LOLUM-841874 format. One line per field, with one value per residue: z, y, x of N, C-alpha, C in turn; residue number from 1; residue in three letters. Coordinates in steps of 0.05 Angstrom, whole numbers. Atoms other than C-alpha are relative to their C-alpha. Layout:
% residues N
n.up = Z ...
n.north = Y ...
n.east = X ...
ca.up = Z ...
ca.north = Y ...
ca.east = X ...
c.up = Z ...
c.north = Y ...
c.east = X ...
marvex = NUM ...
sese = ALA ...
% end
This chain:
% residues 437
n.up = 7 -23 -6 25 17 -6 -18 14 -13 -23 -5 -12 21 15 -16 1 26 0 -18 11 20 -14 -14 18 2 -25 0 21 -10 -21 11 18 -16 -11 22 8 -22 3 22 25 22 2 15 -18 -19 13 0 -20 12 22 24 2 9 17 19 -6 18 15 -13 -24 -22 -27 -18 -29 -16 -28 -16 -4 5 -5 18 27 3 -4 24 21 6 14 28 14 8 20 25 12 11 21 11 15 -19 -10 -28 -11 -29 -11 -29 -6 -13 15 -8 14 28 2 -5 22 23 -3 1 20 18 28 12 -22 -4 -23 1 -24 7 1 -23 4 11 26 22 0 5 28 16 -4 14 28 11 -5 9 -11 5 -26 -22 -25 -22 -20 -28 -9 16 9 9 13 28 16 5 16 27 14 6 21 25 7 -12 -24 -23 -21 -25 -4 -26 -15 -29 -10 -29 -13 0 27 5 -16 14 24 -7 -7 26 14 28 14 -1 20 26 6 3 24 23 2 8 -17 -24 -11 -27 -14 -21 -3 -14 20 16 -15 -2 26 3 -18 12 23 23 8 -9 22 12 -20 -1 -15 16 -16 -6 20 -12 -7 24 13 2 -24 -1 13 -17 12 -9 -11 -27 -16 -5 -18 -27 -9 -7 -24 -22 -2 -9 -23 4 6 4 13 -8 24 2 -26 -3 -25 -22 2 -3 -28 -6 15 -13 -26 6 9 -23 -13 16 -2 -24 8 25 -1 27 16 12 9 23 -5 24 -5 23 12 -4 -9 -29 -8 -22 -24 -7 -10 -28 -17 -3 -19 -26 -10 -6 20 21 26 25 14 29 15 -1 16 -18 -3 -28 -9 -18 -25 6 -10 16 26 6 29 5 29 14 22 -4 -19 12 -7 -28 -1 12 -18 -24 3 -25 3 -13 18 -16 5 -11 -30 -6 19 25 22 11 27 18 -9 23 10 -12 5 27 -2 -15 -28 -17 -9 -26 1 -22 4 12 29 10 29 10 -22 10 10 -23 -13 15 -3 -27 -2 14 -12 16 -14 -29 -11 -26 -12 -18 5 -11 19 25 -5 -2 26 15 -12 6 28 2 -14 10 29 14 -4 17 28 4 4 27 20 1 14 29 10 2 24 24 4 11 28 15 2 19 27 4 4 28 18 -3 12 29 10 3 20 27 20 17 17 -10 -7 19
n.north = -28 -16 6 5 17 -4 19 20 8 17 20 -13 -13 21 10 -21 2 24 -4 -19 14 17 -16 -19 0 -10 -29 -12 -1 -21 -27 -5 -6 -27 -19 2 -12 -29 -8 -3 18 24 -4 -11 21 19 -11 14 24 -9 -7 -29 -11 -22 6 -12 -23 0 -15 11 3 1 13 -4 19 -9 18 -9 -28 -19 5 -6 -29 -13 0 -15 -24 10 6 -25 -12 17 -4 -26 3 21 -3 24 22 7 9 20 4 23 1 23 -5 -16 -28 -14 -3 -21 -26 -5 -8 -28 -18 12 -18 6 24 20 17 17 28 15 16 28 16 6 26 -1 -3 -27 -20 2 -10 -30 -11 4 -21 -28 -4 -25 -7 -6 8 -15 12 -21 6 27 19 20 25 14 8 -24 -12 17 5 -25 -6 18 -11 -22 -25 -9 -3 -18 -1 -29 -8 25 -1 27 1 15 28 10 2 23 25 3 5 28 14 -19 6 -7 -29 -11 6 -18 -28 -2 -6 -29 -14 -24 1 -27 3 -24 -10 14 26 20 6 19 25 13 9 23 22 10 -17 -12 -27 -18 -4 -13 -29 -13 -15 -14 16 -8 -11 -28 -17 4 -24 -5 13 -17 -18 -12 -28 -8 10 -15 -27 2 6 -24 -21 9 -3 -29 -7 17 16 28 19 24 26 15 28 12 27 8 -4 -26 -23 -7 -18 -25 -15 -9 -23 -22 -12 -16 -23 -18 -17 -23 -11 9 0 19 22 23 14 27 17 27 14 17 -15 17 -1 -26 3 5 -25 -19 7 -9 -29 -6 10 -20 -25 -20 -3 8 2 23 -5 20 -8 -24 -23 -16 -8 -25 -16 15 27 4 20 6 27 2 29 5 11 -15 -29 -9 -22 -24 -7 -10 -26 -18 -6 12 11 27 24 23 23 25 -4 0 28 12 5 -4 -27 -5 -16 -28 -18 -11 -26 -19 -11 -20 -23 4 12 24 11 29 16 13 27 -5 15 2 -25 -8 -16 -25 -17 -9 -24 -22 -12 -15 -26 -16 1 17 2 25 -2 27 0 -22 -25 -10 -9 -26 -21 -5 -15 -27 -14 -10 -20 -24 -11 3 -1 27 17 -6 11 29 3 -6 23 21 -7 4 29 10 -11 17 26 -4 0 28 14 -5 19 27 1 2 27 19 -3 10 29 6 4 -20 9 24 12 29 13
n.east = 3 -6 -28 -14 17 28 13 15 25 -4 20 23 15 14 22 20 13 18 22 19 17 20 20 11 30 12 -5 17 28 2 -3 22 24 -3 4 28 15 -2 17 -16 8 -16 -25 -20 -7 -19 -27 -17 -12 -17 15 2 26 -6 -22 -25 -4 -25 -21 -13 19 -13 18 -3 16 2 16 28 7 -22 -23 9 3 -26 -16 13 -16 -24 8 5 -25 -13 14 -8 -27 0 27 10 4 26 -3 19 -2 15 3 17 25 20 -1 -22 7 20 -12 -19 16 8 -24 -18 -14 4 -12 -2 23 -2 9 -7 -24 4 -9 -28 -3 -13 20 12 -21 -8 23 -2 -23 2 17 -9 -28 -10 -28 -12 17 -7 15 1 -3 -9 14 -20 12 -23 3 4 -26 -18 10 -2 -28 -8 9 -18 10 -14 18 -8 15 1 11 -2 5 5 2 -21 8 -5 -28 -10 8 -16 -28 -2 -1 -17 -3 25 2 -18 10 23 -9 -17 17 2 -23 -2 16 1 11 11 -18 -26 4 8 -23 -17 14 -2 -27 -3 15 -15 2 -26 -1 0 27 17 -3 21 20 21 24 19 24 -6 2 26 17 16 26 21 15 24 0 26 2 -20 10 23 -9 -15 19 14 -18 -5 -27 -7 -24 7 -22 9 -10 6 -8 -1 9 13 -18 -14 19 2 -23 4 22 -10 -17 17 13 -21 -5 23 -2 -18 11 28 12 -15 14 -16 10 -8 4 -10 -11 21 25 22 0 12 19 -16 -14 21 6 -23 1 21 -9 -19 15 -6 20 -11 15 -10 -3 14 28 3 3 -24 -4 12 -17 -5 -10 -28 -13 12 -8 -3 1 5 -23 -10 2 -20 -15 15 -5 -27 1 13 -16 -27 -9 11 -9 3 5 -14 -27 1 -5 -19 15 -19 1 10 -15 -1 -5 25 6 -22 4 21 -11 3 -19 12 -5 3 -9 -26 3 0 -23 -1 -12 -18 -22 12 6 -25 -9 20 -2 -25 3 21 24 19 -4 9 13 5 24 19 -11 -21 13 13 -21 -11 20 1 -24 1 21 -7 -25 3 -26 -11 16 -7 -26 5 11 -21 -18 13 0 -28 -5 14 -14 -24 9 6 -25 -10 17 -11 -23 11 10 -23 -11 19 0 -26 3 20 -12 8 22 -6 -25 6 19
ca.up = -2585 -2514 -2510 -2561 -2588 -2593 -2540 -2561 -2547 -2480 -2455 -2414 -2476 -2513 -2455 -2455 -2529 -2519 -2459 -2495 -2551 -2500 -2462 -2524 -2530 -2457 -2462 -2526 -2493 -2435 -2475 -2527 -2474 -2443 -2510 -2529 -2461 -2477 -2539 -2592 -2661 -2677 -2727 -2672 -2624 -2675 -2674 -2612 -2657 -2706 -2756 -2777 -2784 -2824 -2886 -2880 -2906 -2959 -2936 -2874 -2814 -2742 -2692 -2619 -2569 -2500 -2443 -2428 -2422 -2390 -2432 -2496 -2486 -2466 -2536 -2574 -2568 -2590 -2651 -2669 -2668 -2706 -2758 -2768 -2780 -2823 -2865 -2903 -2840 -2818 -2746 -2712 -2638 -2605 -2534 -2497 -2464 -2494 -2453 -2483 -2553 -2540 -2513 -2567 -2620 -2592 -2592 -2651 -2686 -2762 -2802 -2741 -2727 -2669 -2664 -2606 -2601 -2619 -2563 -2551 -2592 -2655 -2699 -2676 -2676 -2745 -2773 -2745 -2772 -2840 -2849 -2818 -2836 -2788 -2804 -2732 -2668 -2604 -2540 -2483 -2410 -2389 -2447 -2454 -2492 -2512 -2577 -2601 -2593 -2621 -2681 -2698 -2695 -2741 -2795 -2795 -2757 -2709 -2639 -2583 -2510 -2495 -2429 -2397 -2326 -2290 -2219 -2169 -2166 -2241 -2243 -2188 -2226 -2291 -2255 -2232 -2306 -2333 -2399 -2418 -2395 -2438 -2497 -2492 -2482 -2540 -2586 -2574 -2612 -2564 -2493 -2471 -2396 -2353 -2301 -2280 -2234 -2292 -2333 -2278 -2272 -2347 -2347 -2287 -2326 -2384 -2431 -2470 -2437 -2504 -2523 -2460 -2460 -2414 -2440 -2417 -2383 -2439 -2391 -2375 -2447 -2464 -2489 -2433 -2410 -2448 -2419 -2436 -2435 -2421 -2360 -2335 -2342 -2306 -2247 -2243 -2242 -2189 -2145 -2157 -2118 -2064 -2052 -2078 -2072 -2109 -2083 -2144 -2157 -2085 -2064 -2011 -1944 -1968 -1969 -1893 -1888 -1941 -1907 -1839 -1869 -1902 -1836 -1805 -1863 -1857 -1788 -1821 -1887 -1877 -1951 -1976 -2024 -2034 -2103 -2090 -2151 -2131 -2176 -2188 -2199 -2185 -2112 -2111 -2064 -2014 -2017 -2009 -1946 -1919 -1933 -1896 -1840 -1833 -1825 -1889 -1942 -2013 -2085 -2132 -2203 -2227 -2208 -2253 -2193 -2189 -2123 -2085 -2038 -1979 -2013 -1974 -2017 -2092 -2106 -2178 -2188 -2264 -2314 -2361 -2330 -2286 -2336 -2320 -2246 -2258 -2303 -2249 -2192 -2193 -2120 -2125 -2077 -2117 -2086 -2090 -2045 -1972 -1971 -2009 -2074 -2117 -2133 -2197 -2255 -2228 -2298 -2315 -2262 -2275 -2349 -2328 -2288 -2220 -2163 -2130 -2059 -2050 -1997 -1989 -2020 -2091 -2108 -2181 -2188 -2133 -2175 -2207 -2140 -2112 -2167 -2160 -2084 -2091 -2141 -2097 -2149 -2103 -2029 -1989 -1930 -1883 -1846 -1847 -1804 -1852 -1912 -1881 -1864 -1934 -1967 -1918 -1931 -2006 -1998 -1950 -1984 -2058 -2076 -2047 -2085 -2150 -2141 -2136 -2199 -2236 -2216 -2241 -2308 -2315 -2302 -2356 -2405 -2394 -2407 -2473 -2494 -2480 -2521 -2583 -2572 -2566 -2632 -2666 -2638 -2660 -2730 -2737 -2730 -2781 -2848 -2907 -2954 -2991 -2947 -2929 -2974
ca.north = -1133 -1108 -1139 -1166 -1215 -1210 -1242 -1307 -1333 -1368 -1429 -1383 -1344 -1408 -1432 -1365 -1372 -1442 -1421 -1361 -1406 -1452 -1396 -1355 -1380 -1363 -1295 -1280 -1296 -1250 -1189 -1198 -1199 -1136 -1099 -1124 -1103 -1033 -1034 -1038 -1067 -1136 -1111 -1072 -1130 -1173 -1125 -1162 -1222 -1180 -1167 -1094 -1053 -999 -1000 -987 -917 -905 -878 -890 -914 -900 -946 -926 -978 -956 -990 -947 -876 -838 -870 -862 -789 -774 -790 -745 -682 -723 -749 -679 -654 -714 -703 -631 -652 -713 -691 -757 -799 -834 -856 -915 -918 -984 -987 -1039 -1003 -976 -913 -897 -909 -862 -806 -814 -808 -740 -713 -749 -712 -708 -772 -816 -875 -922 -998 -1046 -1086 -1159 -1210 -1230 -1294 -1312 -1316 -1250 -1211 -1237 -1220 -1149 -1139 -1167 -1116 -1054 -1064 -1009 -973 -954 -983 -941 -977 -930 -937 -1011 -1046 -1105 -1157 -1209 -1237 -1169 -1142 -1201 -1213 -1139 -1133 -1194 -1156 -1104 -1052 -1012 -1009 -957 -961 -891 -856 -920 -931 -997 -1011 -1038 -1102 -1110 -1096 -1147 -1199 -1187 -1188 -1259 -1278 -1240 -1277 -1268 -1195 -1181 -1216 -1175 -1109 -1125 -1117 -1041 -998 -940 -936 -866 -862 -815 -810 -834 -888 -923 -916 -951 -1005 -1019 -1025 -1073 -1115 -1122 -1064 -1037 -972 -940 -947 -914 -839 -792 -758 -716 -745 -745 -729 -663 -640 -666 -616 -581 -613 -589 -531 -513 -437 -431 -476 -441 -373 -396 -426 -366 -319 -361 -361 -287 -258 -312 -347 -419 -480 -546 -617 -661 -736 -754 -826 -862 -844 -778 -734 -737 -705 -653 -634 -629 -582 -541 -532 -507 -459 -431 -405 -360 -349 -354 -341 -396 -447 -517 -547 -622 -668 -742 -787 -832 -790 -850 -840 -775 -800 -825 -759 -718 -757 -742 -668 -666 -707 -654 -601 -565 -537 -561 -557 -615 -608 -673 -644 -584 -537 -479 -457 -404 -350 -397 -459 -483 -543 -550 -625 -633 -705 -707 -739 -701 -631 -628 -581 -530 -533 -523 -464 -435 -440 -450 -474 -549 -607 -671 -734 -806 -786 -782 -858 -906 -900 -876 -805 -775 -736 -668 -641 -631 -577 -546 -539 -498 -452 -484 -500 -567 -594 -669 -722 -766 -830 -810 -866 -869 -798 -799 -772 -719 -694 -693 -644 -603 -595 -576 -522 -498 -516 -567 -577 -642 -650 -708 -688 -644 -593 -589 -585 -528 -491 -499 -474 -416 -398 -393 -355 -305 -296 -284 -269 -337 -371 -336 -359 -431 -423 -393 -451 -500 -464 -466 -540 -553 -509 -551 -615 -586 -572 -645 -667 -635 -677 -740 -724 -716 -783 -820 -792 -811 -884 -878 -908 -859 -861 -927 -950 -1016 -1065
ca.east = 3150 3157 3227 3276 3224 3149 3106 3073 3003 2999 2963 2918 2899 2883 2840 2804 2789 2761 2720 2691 2666 2632 2597 2581 2508 2494 2528 2489 2422 2438 2462 2407 2353 2381 2382 2313 2287 2310 2266 2321 2305 2332 2383 2417 2414 2451 2509 2533 2545 2585 2530 2535 2471 2506 2550 2624 2640 2692 2759 2801 2762 2784 2750 2740 2718 2693 2658 2597 2571 2629 2683 2642 2626 2698 2724 2676 2719 2780 2742 2720 2792 2819 2765 2786 2858 2842 2782 2779 2775 2711 2697 2663 2647 2629 2602 2562 2504 2439 2446 2514 2487 2429 2472 2525 2471 2452 2524 2555 2611 2611 2627 2615 2570 2556 2551 2548 2613 2618 2621 2693 2688 2726 2664 2633 2699 2719 2650 2657 2727 2712 2657 2688 2762 2786 2851 2864 2835 2832 2811 2790 2811 2810 2776 2824 2783 2835 2806 2783 2853 2891 2847 2844 2920 2927 2889 2945 2905 2949 2920 2923 2903 2879 2865 2890 2864 2869 2846 2897 2857 2860 2934 2948 2908 2946 3014 2998 2996 3056 3064 2991 2992 3052 3021 2957 2994 3040 2980 2983 3031 3018 2992 2970 2958 2917 2972 3041 3014 2980 3043 3083 3029 3030 3105 3102 3051 3101 3085 3145 3167 3179 3106 3079 3067 3029 2966 2908 2848 2797 2741 2776 2770 2700 2650 2614 2549 2487 2449 2377 2377 2302 2306 2369 2336 2272 2310 2357 2298 2264 2325 2336 2394 2395 2461 2462 2507 2502 2509 2513 2516 2501 2490 2451 2481 2510 2447 2443 2512 2496 2430 2464 2516 2461 2424 2489 2499 2428 2445 2498 2462 2387 2372 2418 2388 2416 2407 2410 2419 2423 2463 2403 2340 2296 2315 2276 2221 2273 2313 2249 2234 2304 2295 2229 2258 2312 2258 2275 2228 2235 2212 2220 2245 2213 2145 2157 2161 2210 2242 2204 2229 2222 2251 2312 2326 2313 2312 2337 2315 2317 2363 2408 2401 2463 2497 2442 2457 2532 2517 2472 2522 2598 2602 2595 2601 2611 2583 2604 2661 2637 2640 2685 2646 2703 2682 2655 2682 2706 2719 2645 2633 2702 2687 2627 2672 2662 2708 2696 2689 2697 2699 2760 2730 2749 2797 2776 2803 2856 2913 2869 2844 2915 2933 2869 2876 2949 2929 2873 2820 2787 2778 2770 2722 2707 2644 2583 2619 2678 2631 2592 2657 2684 2620 2616 2688 2677 2612 2642 2709 2693 2766 2787 2731 2750 2822 2797 2756 2815 2859 2807 2803 2879 2880 2828 2867 2931 2892 2868 2939 2958 2898 2929 2992 2949 2914 2981 3006 2943 2943 3017 2994 2939 2961 2961 2901 2898 2955 2919 2882
c.up = 24 10 -26 -20 8 19 -16 15 23 3 12 -21 -16 15 0 -26 -1 18 -11 -21 14 12 -18 -2 25 2 -20 10 20 -11 -19 15 12 -21 -9 21 -1 -24 -26 -22 -2 -15 17 21 -12 -4 20 -10 -24 -25 -1 -9 -18 -20 9 -19 -16 15 25 23 26 19 29 15 29 15 1 -3 3 -19 -29 -5 2 -26 -22 -8 -16 -29 -16 -9 -20 -27 -14 -13 -22 -13 -16 19 8 28 7 30 7 31 6 11 -17 7 -14 -30 -4 3 -22 -25 1 -4 -20 -16 -29 -8 21 1 24 -6 28 -7 -2 27 -6 -7 -28 -22 -1 -6 -29 -19 1 -16 -30 -13 2 -9 11 -7 25 22 26 22 25 28 6 -17 -13 -7 -17 -30 -18 -7 -19 -29 -16 -8 -23 -28 -10 11 24 23 21 24 9 27 20 30 9 30 11 0 -27 -6 15 -14 -25 7 9 -25 -19 -30 -16 0 -21 -28 -8 -4 -25 -25 -6 -10 16 23 13 26 10 19 2 14 -19 -18 13 1 -27 -5 18 -11 -25 -25 -6 8 -22 -13 19 0 16 -19 18 7 -19 12 8 -24 -16 -4 25 -1 -13 20 -16 9 12 29 18 7 20 28 11 8 26 25 7 10 25 -5 -3 1 -10 13 -22 2 27 0 26 23 0 4 29 8 -13 13 27 -4 -8 24 16 -15 2 24 -6 -24 -4 -28 -18 -11 -9 -24 2 -23 6 -25 -15 5 10 31 11 24 27 9 10 29 19 4 20 28 13 7 -19 -21 -27 -23 -16 -30 -17 -1 -16 17 1 30 6 19 25 -4 10 -15 -26 -8 -30 -7 -28 -12 -22 3 17 -11 6 28 2 -12 19 23 -2 26 3 19 -17 16 -9 13 31 11 -21 -25 -24 -12 -28 -14 9 -23 -10 14 -6 -28 -1 16 30 14 16 29 -2 27 -6 -14 -30 -14 -30 -13 19 -10 -10 23 15 -14 5 28 3 -14 13 -16 12 29 10 27 9 15 -8 10 -19 -26 4 2 -26 -17 10 -7 -29 -4 12 -9 -31 -15 2 -19 -29 -6 -5 -28 -22 -2 -14 -30 -12 -3 -25 -25 -6 -11 -30 -17 -4 -20 -29 -6 -4 -28 -19 1 -13 -30 -12 -4 -22 -28 -19 -16 -19 9 8 -20 10
c.north = 18 -5 -3 -16 4 -21 -20 -7 -20 -21 13 14 -21 -11 21 -1 -24 5 20 -12 -17 17 20 -1 12 30 15 3 23 28 6 7 28 21 0 13 30 10 3 -19 -23 4 12 -20 -19 11 -13 -26 7 7 30 8 24 -8 13 24 -2 17 -14 1 -3 -11 6 -19 9 -17 9 30 19 -2 8 30 14 1 19 25 -8 -6 25 13 -16 4 26 -2 -22 0 -23 -23 -3 -13 -19 -1 -25 3 -19 6 16 29 15 4 23 27 7 10 29 19 -9 21 -7 -26 -22 -16 -18 -28 -12 -19 -29 -13 -9 -30 2 6 29 21 0 12 31 11 -3 22 28 6 26 4 7 -7 13 -11 19 -12 -28 -22 -20 -26 -15 -6 25 13 -17 -3 26 6 -18 10 22 27 8 6 19 -4 29 6 -23 5 -28 1 -16 -30 -13 -4 -24 -26 -5 -8 -30 -17 16 -5 8 30 13 -5 18 29 4 6 31 12 25 -3 28 -1 26 12 -18 -27 -22 -7 -20 -28 -16 -12 -25 -24 -10 17 12 29 21 6 15 30 12 15 14 -20 10 13 29 18 -7 26 4 -13 19 16 10 28 9 -10 15 27 -1 -5 24 22 -7 4 29 5 -16 -14 -30 -17 -26 -24 -20 -29 -13 -28 -5 1 26 24 9 20 27 17 11 25 24 13 17 26 20 18 25 14 -9 -2 -21 -22 -22 -12 -29 -18 -28 -14 -16 14 -17 -2 25 -2 -3 26 21 -6 9 30 8 -8 19 26 22 1 -7 5 -21 3 -20 5 25 25 15 8 26 15 -14 -28 -2 -21 -4 -28 -4 -30 -6 -9 19 30 11 23 27 9 11 28 21 8 -13 -11 -28 -20 -24 -25 -25 -1 1 -28 -11 -9 4 28 1 21 30 20 13 27 21 12 21 24 -3 -8 -22 -7 -30 -13 -13 -27 1 -16 -3 24 10 18 27 19 9 25 24 13 15 27 18 0 -18 -1 -26 5 -29 -2 23 26 11 9 27 22 7 17 28 17 11 21 27 13 -3 0 -27 -20 4 -12 -30 -6 5 -23 -24 5 -4 -29 -12 9 -17 -27 2 1 -28 -16 3 -18 -28 -3 -4 -28 -21 1 -10 -30 -8 -3 22 -10 -22 -15 -29 -11 1
c.east = 6 28 14 -17 -29 -11 -16 -25 6 -22 -26 -17 -15 -24 -23 -16 -19 -24 -20 -18 -21 -22 -14 -31 -13 4 -18 -29 -2 1 -23 -25 1 -6 -29 -18 0 -16 15 -9 20 26 22 8 21 28 19 11 17 -14 -5 -28 4 21 27 4 26 21 11 -19 15 -22 7 -18 1 -20 -29 -1 24 22 -8 -1 27 16 -12 16 25 -7 -5 27 15 -14 7 27 2 -28 -11 -7 -29 4 -23 4 -16 -1 -23 -27 -19 1 22 -7 -20 13 20 -15 -7 24 21 15 -5 15 4 -25 5 -10 5 23 -7 7 28 3 12 -20 -10 21 8 -22 1 23 -1 -18 12 28 12 29 15 -20 9 -18 3 0 9 -14 19 -14 20 -4 -5 26 18 -9 0 29 9 -9 19 -9 16 -20 12 -17 1 -14 1 -3 -7 -1 23 -7 5 30 12 -7 16 29 4 2 18 3 -25 -3 18 -10 -23 10 17 -17 -1 27 5 -19 1 -15 -11 20 25 -4 -8 23 18 -13 2 28 5 -14 14 -2 28 1 -1 -26 -19 6 -23 -19 -19 -22 -22 -25 4 -4 -26 -15 -15 -28 -21 -16 -24 -3 -26 -3 19 -11 -23 9 16 -18 -15 17 6 28 8 26 -8 26 -12 13 -9 9 3 -12 -14 20 15 -19 -3 22 -4 -22 8 17 -17 -15 19 4 -24 1 17 -11 -29 -13 12 -19 19 -14 12 -7 11 10 -21 -27 -23 -1 -14 -19 16 14 -20 -7 22 -1 -21 7 19 -13 4 -23 12 -19 13 -1 -17 -30 -6 -2 27 3 -13 18 6 11 29 15 -15 9 -1 1 -9 26 9 0 22 16 -14 8 29 2 -13 18 27 11 -12 14 -6 -1 15 27 0 3 18 -15 17 0 -12 17 1 3 -26 -7 22 -2 -21 9 -1 26 -14 8 -6 5 26 -3 -1 22 1 13 21 22 -9 -6 25 10 -18 2 26 -1 -20 -26 -21 7 -12 -13 -6 -26 -18 11 21 -13 -13 21 12 -19 -1 24 0 -22 8 26 1 27 14 -14 8 27 -2 -11 21 19 -12 0 27 6 -14 14 25 -8 -7 25 11 -17 11 24 -10 -11 22 12 -18 1 26 -2 -19 14 -9 -24 9 25 -5 -19 -28
marvex = 1 2 3 4 5 6 7 8 9 10 11 12 13 14 15 16 17 18 19 20 21 22 23 24 25 26 27 28 29 30 31 32 33 34 35 36 37 38 39 40 41 42 43 44 45 46 47 48 49 50 51 52 53 54 55 56 57 58 59 60 61 62 63 64 65 66 67 68 69 70 71 72 73 74 75 76 77 78 79 80 81 82 83 84 85 86 87 88 89 90 91 92 93 94 95 96 97 98 99 100 101 102 103 104 105 106 107 108 109 110 111 112 113 114 115 116 117 118 119 120 121 122 123 124 125 126 127 128 129 130 131 132 133 134 135 136 137 138 139 140 141 142 143 144 145 146 147 148 149 150 151 152 153 154 155 156 157 158 159 160 161 162 163 164 165 166 167 168 169 170 171 172 173 174 175 176 177 178 179 180 181 182 183 184 185 186 187 188 189 190 191 192 193 194 195 196 197 198 199 200 201 202 203 204 205 206 207 208 209 210 211 212 213 214 215 216 217 218 219 220 221 222 223 224 225 226 227 228 229 230 231 232 233 234 235 236 237 238 239 240 241 242 243 244 245 246 247 248 249 250 251 252 253 254 255 256 257 258 259 260 261 262 263 264 265 266 267 268 269 270 271 272 273 274 275 276 277 278 279 280 281 282 283 284 285 286 287 288 289 290 291 292 293 294 295 296 297 298 299 300 301 302 303 304 305 306 307 308 309 310 311 312 313 314 315 316 317 318 319 320 321 322 323 324 325 326 327 328 329 330 331 332 333 334 335 336 337 338 339 340 341 342 343 344 345 346 347 348 349 350 351 352 353 354 355 356 357 358 359 360 361 362 363 364 365 366 367 368 369 370 371 372 373 374 375 376 377 378 379 380 381 382 383 384 385 386 387 388 389 390 391 392 393 394 395 396 397 398 399 400 401 402 403 404 405 406 407 408 409 410 411 412 413 414 415 416 417 418 419 420 421 422 423 424 425 426 427 428 429 430 431 432 433 434 435 436 437
sese = MET SER GLY ASP THR PRO ALA ARG PRO THR LEU LEU TYR SER LEU TYR CYS GLY ALA SER ALA LEU ILE ALA PRO PHE ALA TRP ARG LYS VAL ALA ALA LYS LEU ARG GLY TYR GLY LEU PRO GLU GLU ARG VAL ARG GLU ARG ARG GLY HIS ALA SER LEU PRO ARG PRO ALA GLY ARG LEU ILE TRP PHE HIS ALA ALA SER VAL GLY GLU SER LEU SER VAL LEU THR LEU ILE LYS ARG MET GLY GLU GLN ALA PRO ASP ALA GLU PHE LEU ILE THR SER GLY THR PRO THR SER ALA GLU LEU ILE ALA LYS ARG MET PRO PRO ARG CYS ARG HIS GLN PHE PRO PRO LEU ASP THR ALA ALA ALA VAL ASP ARG PHE LEU THR HIS TRP ARG PRO ASP LEU GLY VAL PHE VAL GLU SER GLU LEU TRP PRO GLN MET LEU VAL ARG ALA ARG LYS THR GLY CYS PRO LEU VAL LEU LEU ASN ALA ARG LEU SER ASP ARG SER VAL GLU GLY TRP LYS LYS ARG PRO GLN THR ALA ARG TYR ILE LEU ASP GLN PHE GLY LEU LEU VAL THR GLN ASN GLN ARG THR ALA ALA ASN LEU GLN ALA MET GLY ALA ALA PRO GLY ARG ILE ARG PRO GLY SER ASN LEU LYS ALA VAL SER ASP PRO LEU PRO VAL ASP PRO GLU THR LEU ALA ALA VAL ARG ASN ALA VAL SER ASP ARG PRO VAL TRP VAL ALA SER SER THR HIS ASP GLY GLU GLU GLU THR VAL LEU GLU ALA HIS LYS THR LEU LEU ARG ARG HIS PRO GLU LEU CYS LEU LEU LEU ALA PRO ARG HIS PRO GLU ARG GLY ASP ARG VAL GLU ALA LEU ILE LYS GLN ALA GLY LEU THR LEU ALA ARG ARG SER MET GLY VAL LEU PRO GLY ALA GLY THR GLN VAL TYR LEU ALA ASP THR LEU GLY GLU VAL GLY ILE TRP TYR ALA LEU CYS PRO LEU VAL PHE LEU GLY GLY SER LEU HIS ASP ILE GLY GLY HIS ASN PRO PHE GLU PRO MET GLN ALA GLY ALA ALA VAL ILE THR GLY THR GLY HIS TYR ASN PHE ALA GLU THR TYR ALA GLN LEU THR ALA LEU GLY ALA ALA ALA GLU VAL ARG SER ALA ALA GLU LEU ALA GLU GLN VAL ALA GLY TRP LEU GLU GLN PRO GLU ARG PHE GLN ALA ALA ARG ASP ALA ALA GLY GLN PHE ILE SER ARG GLN SER ASP GLN LEU ASP GLN THR VAL GLU ALA LEU LEU ALA LEU LEU PRO PRO PRO ALA GLY ARG PRO
% end
């Protein structure tokens, strides 16, 4: 199918199928224990063996499979738009983590439901497919589960790889097994990539060039993060007219740099307040100790305290409130980037109207940041001194800062336009009503 003749199953694929059957009991015990430990009922745990806990709805069913939280939430806007254009369509999202299931349930679009995916074994996958009978399967980012893909395609269900993103390590691994890579990629009728680099990698792995097309990054067009208006108003009132900057999603080893930059900034802007939101709120005690060690005053969100007039750092060590901080302040440093951590999603702050400062260790979003810095919507820093200088520049030159925010908004708008094209391409693959048995 990617050349003159379709790719055929390989010995490696056959060995994988055999191995998956052998290790299935051990894999089942591990995933079941994790789900039970989260407090899920047994009927939901059994979804990992392909046993559905919900009935299949009438009508055409579009199945989205994603890995975890970020990938799952990124498709919700797409599902909403597809649902508007195909009012008879129903939607199923599968993802593997309890956290993703919990968050999806809170933001579920109409006519949508969630299940945990079957383990990649013949029995579990067939049980899942027999029940759900999807009319279109959409696999998000790098979810290349061989049996799930092959067995779904054998039912006649067209498949799409969406928002495709593969690490260099993964690509190199697949390129060492070209026949198997081609066979797996041949299951997809369409491969929509985040960027040109992924498009080139997929082609090098054996994907048919005619099936590859560029698309938007779904995370750029996700719905804005939720904002509790009462909390926002309370913090905004507490901060009053003081200048503020946000350091969000920071990791161990990054807070020291951020705090050093803030101390430098306080010499030029004594009233400045830093809103520090670590990536993992459970590190709150550790981050509080670092703030005190730096000689700075603080208030801690998890303790229910609002920043006072003399609060130099507001430690936002809570889960699910980062949208409030972006709404409060559009000047954001995004962590996970001062070391080789890979960076975090820059679209969330930009959707709230922010411009973004990042370190250079953002390899998971390298192509995106290259575009953003070229447009002036983001700035890269390498040290506490550079971070302080960048924040000061945006604080002291509001017209320059506004230009950065405008560039970020224009980038998001272009991604939204591309999303409409992706919706059109996906719906073109969806069989007409009653088009499949």
